[in-house]
N, C-alpha and C positions, 0 to 999 in steps of 0.2 A: 498582586502586588509587583507593581514595576521589576525589573533586574537587570542590571547595567550587563552587558557583554563584558565577558572576559579578554585577554590580548589573545587576537585572532591565532597565531601561535600556538598557544595552549589549547584550540580546541579540535574536538576527536568527537567522534560518536562512538560510545561506550555500549551500545549495542552494534553497531555493525562488527565494530572489534570481536566482540565477542562470539557472534554468528562466524565469524571468519575464522578463528584460532582454538574457541573452545565449547563449539554445539555438538562436534562430530560423537554419533554413538553408531552403535548399529543399529539400534532403531533410533530413528533420526525423527521427532515429530516435532520437531523446531521448525522444518522448514513449512514455508507455508505456499510454497506454489506448486502445480501439477505436475507428476510423474514426466521425466524429458519425454518432448516427442519425437521419436526417432528420425533420422534424415531422412532416411530409406521411403519413408512413408511419403514425405515431399516429392510431386513429381517434377524432379528436376533433373539433369541431366549436366554432369561435365561439362558438357558444349554449352549450356546456357549460361554459364556463371563465367565473369571475368574478374581480375583483380585490379585492375583500374576502371573510374567512372568517368560521366563526362563533365564533373566537377560543379561550381556554383552554390549556391546556398539552397540546398536537399537537392535529393535524387526525384526527379518529376513524377516519373509513375508510381513510386511509396509515397509522394505528397497527395497524388491526386488519389489514388485507393484511399488513405487516411480520410482525405475531404470526403469522399462517400460514403466512408463508413460513420462519420460524426452527422453526415448530415450539412454540412459549413462549406463555406466557399474555401477554394485553396490558398488563397491569401492569409487565412486565419489557422494554418496548419505548419507548426513547426517540429521536426522529427527530433530526436535526439537520442543518448544513447542511457537507455532503460528510463524508467520512472523517475531514479535518482538522478541524473542528470537532468530531466525536464523540470521536477521541483528546483535545482539550482539554479537555473537558465529564471524560471518564473520568480525566485527572488531576487536574483541577481537584477532582472530588470524592475522588480516593482518596490524593494526595500534601499533606505538609504538608511546611512549612519544615525543610530538615535531617533529613527521612527520608532513606532508603537506598532506592533504586531499581537495579535490575540488568537492564541492553539489552543485546543482544545485540549483536556485532560480527561482521564488517561491520552496519551498520542502517540506517535509511531516516534521512537525518540529521533531516528535523523532529522525530522522536521524542524524540531526546536534545536537542534545544532547547529543546521544550517542556518535558522535565523538569526542566532547569534553569532552565526560565523562572518554573517553581514552585516554587524554591529548593533542590531536587532535590539530595543528595548522590552521583553517577552512578558505579555500576560498573559494567563491563564485563565479558561473558563470551564467549569466540570461538565462531564457527562457522566452521569450518576448510575452506578449501577441497578439502585431500588428502583429506578425509572425506565429500566432495562435498556442502559448507555442511549436514549436516545438524544437526539440533540435538541436542548430548548432554547430558543431565540431570546427569551426570558433572561437566560444568564448571562447571553452576550451582551444585551441591553446593560446587563450590573454592570459588566468590565468595561463596553466599549467606552473612548474618549475621543472628544476632539482632535487628539494627536494620534488615535489610530488611523495605521495605513493599509494595513492587512487582515485578514481574518483568515484561517488555515483549518479546515477541515476533511477528512478522510471520509468517503462514502464508496464502498463501503466500509464501516469504521474499522479501523485498526489500531488497537487489536482485537475487539467485539465481535468483529464481521455484521452490525446492524446496521442495516438498511434508514437512510435519511430520504421521505418522502420530499417531491420537487416542491410541493406548498411550501414546507418546512425551508427548505433552501433559500424559494424567493423571498421568504421573511428575513433570514440571514441577510439575502442580499439588499433588500430595503432598508434594514438596519444600517449596513457599510456604506450604503448610497448617502445617507442623512449626512455622513462625516467625512463623505469624498474617498470613502476605500472601497479597495479591492477584496473580492472573496476569491480565495485559492483551495480546490476541491481536487484531493487527490483521490481520482476514480480507478483506480488500477485491480481493485478489488471487485469493482462493480461491473467488471467483464465477465464476473464468475456466476451473475444471476441471466443462467439461461435460459430459463422459464418464462421468464416477466419482462417486457417492455420496458424499456430503459432507454433514455438521453441524457446525451453529458449535460452536464452543468453549464456548460457554456454556452447554451442556448436560453436560459434562462434570464438572462439580463445581460448589459453592456461591461457591467463591472463585474462579470464574472471569468475566471480564468482557472481551465481543467488540464489535469494533468491523466497520462496512462499510459499504458504498453502492452503489449502482449506476453510479459512474464509470467503473472502469477497465474492466470485461468488456463493458457493454454498448453503450459510445458515447453515453452520457447524461448525460456532463459536468455541461450548461449546467443540468441540472433541478435541482445539489447535494442530491441525494437519499440522506441518510447517517442511518446509526443506529447504537444502544448498547445490546447486550441485558446487563440487570444483574438483579438480585435487586433485587424491587420496592421497600424501601427507599431502596438505593442508586441506584435511578431517578429515585425522587423527590427525592432530593439533588440529581442532576443537574438535574432540570425547573427545580427553583430555583435552582441556581445558574446556568441558561440567562436565567435572567432580570437577570443582569451584564452578556450576552455577546450572544447572539442576539435574544433574547425570543421574536418572533414568525417565522415563516418566509413567502415569499413566497406568498401562496394559489394563483395560478395555478401555480407550481411544484409545489405539494402538490399539485393538480386533475393537471396531468400525469403526476406519479409515480404516483399511482393508476393511471390509465388506461395508464402503462408495465409496472406491475406485473401487471394484469390480462393482457396480452400478451407477458407475457417470454417464453415458450417460444418464441415467433416471433422476437421481439427476440435471445434466445441463439442461435438456428439461424442467425441472418444472420452473429453477430459466430464464430461456433465457424468457421464457412463461412471467412471473412475469417481468422483467425489460422492455419485450417489450411492455406490455400493459400499465405501468410507463410513460415509454418515451413519448407515445403520448401525454400523459395531461403535460408532462413537455414543447412539442414543445408548444402547446397552450399556455402555458405559457410567453416563450418566443414569439412568434408572436404577442402576444397583449400589452407588455410592451415594449414603448417607452425609457424608463430610463434604461434598460438592455440590454447591449452587451453581447453576448456570441459567443462560439465557437459551432457550432451543432456537436454532434457525432453520431454513429449508433453503438457505443460498451459501454460497462462499466455501471459502476452505481453511477457515479458520474457529476455535474457539476459545473463549477466553473464563473459563468458570473460577469460582470464590472456593478457599480451601476453608475450611470450620473448625480443623482437628490441628492447628498447628503452624508454624511460619514457612509460607510458600517456599521461599529459598531453602531451610531447609530440607522440604522436600524436593525440591527439584535437583539437591545435590545428592541425596539419598537413592534418588530414581537414576542419576547417570551413573553414581557410583558403583553401586550394586545392583543396577539392572540395565545397567549399558543402555540405557535410553535415555532422548533428551527432548525435553518441553521449553519453551523461555520463560524465565522468571518474569512474572511480572512485576519486577521491580524498575525493568526497563522501560515500562510505560507508565511511570507515574501510578503502579496500583499493588504494591507489594504483598498483597495476600491473593491474587491470582497467580494463573499462571495461562502463558498461552499455549495450544496443541493445535498443527495442521495437519491435515487431512488429507492430503494430495498426493501423499506418496504411492508406493506400490502395495496393492490390498493386501500381503500377506504380511509387508513389512508393518503399513498400519494397526492390520488387527492384532500381532503379536506385541507391538508397542503399548497398544490401550489395553490388553494383557498385564502388560510388566505395570501399567501405571496402575490398574486396580488392586495389584499385587502390592507394590509401595503404600497404596492408602490405607490399606488394610494393616500391613504393618504398624504405619504411623499411627492408625487411630488404637492399635492394639497398646501400643507404648504409650499414649499419653490416657 
């Protein structure tokens, strides 16, 4: 069902607010990115850095490297302050007030809030746990109308971490094209598919727009290096809209981002080792608990198990208050029976955090 947007001044992201103010714990499994990459490991000297840059729309060396990374023309690249600002710019360029936007469910809450901030009429289409949270084009066909102007999905799916094949995305693009709509694909977690070939959804059709960043998969959150891949005329519109939002990025961050992109294979190898090691611990937890149902994945930094022995919110509260461990309650993703676990952190911290999750689950099942 369509939902009217509330007054813009009332709109906020309940999830981001929670993550900023109330997710902290000694054992933080609520974080979904990889352990921060040390600045000392980047081959950069202080003499290589400058405070002020050349100006203009984007730092050309950074845009060129992002274009090479995506295998696309530089005219189709817009740099942004993380994936969040990339998504904000994409919505700003693609959505007018009262436009209809289809967004997956479960979904990353900030995408829904951003659509409503821009005055969209938000409709949802389901991704079912029983179907492995796979994206089903038939659900989009049921939800789409002639008023739909944008379809929004994440790949890897946030919160489940499930990957969508290119063939499925092409089908979504065909459905969108039938009513003159675009498809926005947030690909920030796709970067963590280190072992398998991948291409940006932008290359699947002219009505695709994709967003991503170096944040989640590489431990480079502090650089705020995000990007949008879009058709050149749409990219130009985003650059002009950014004059109202971010204007110019910190040049030091741009220079460090260029250095990171130049050494991304080494950074990725470190991240892959971290995630693979921690995934063994996650598998051990899932194998040991009968009151958890989960989709087993071999890539990505997140898992989204379903709790079968009681309310997930109560479990998350018990885990935080008694065991000093945090996970993300599923209510922030429209799935209150689930919770999200991040496995990109320090291995000892993740191991102990998962151990405490197991202990809390045992306490919950005993009480039940």
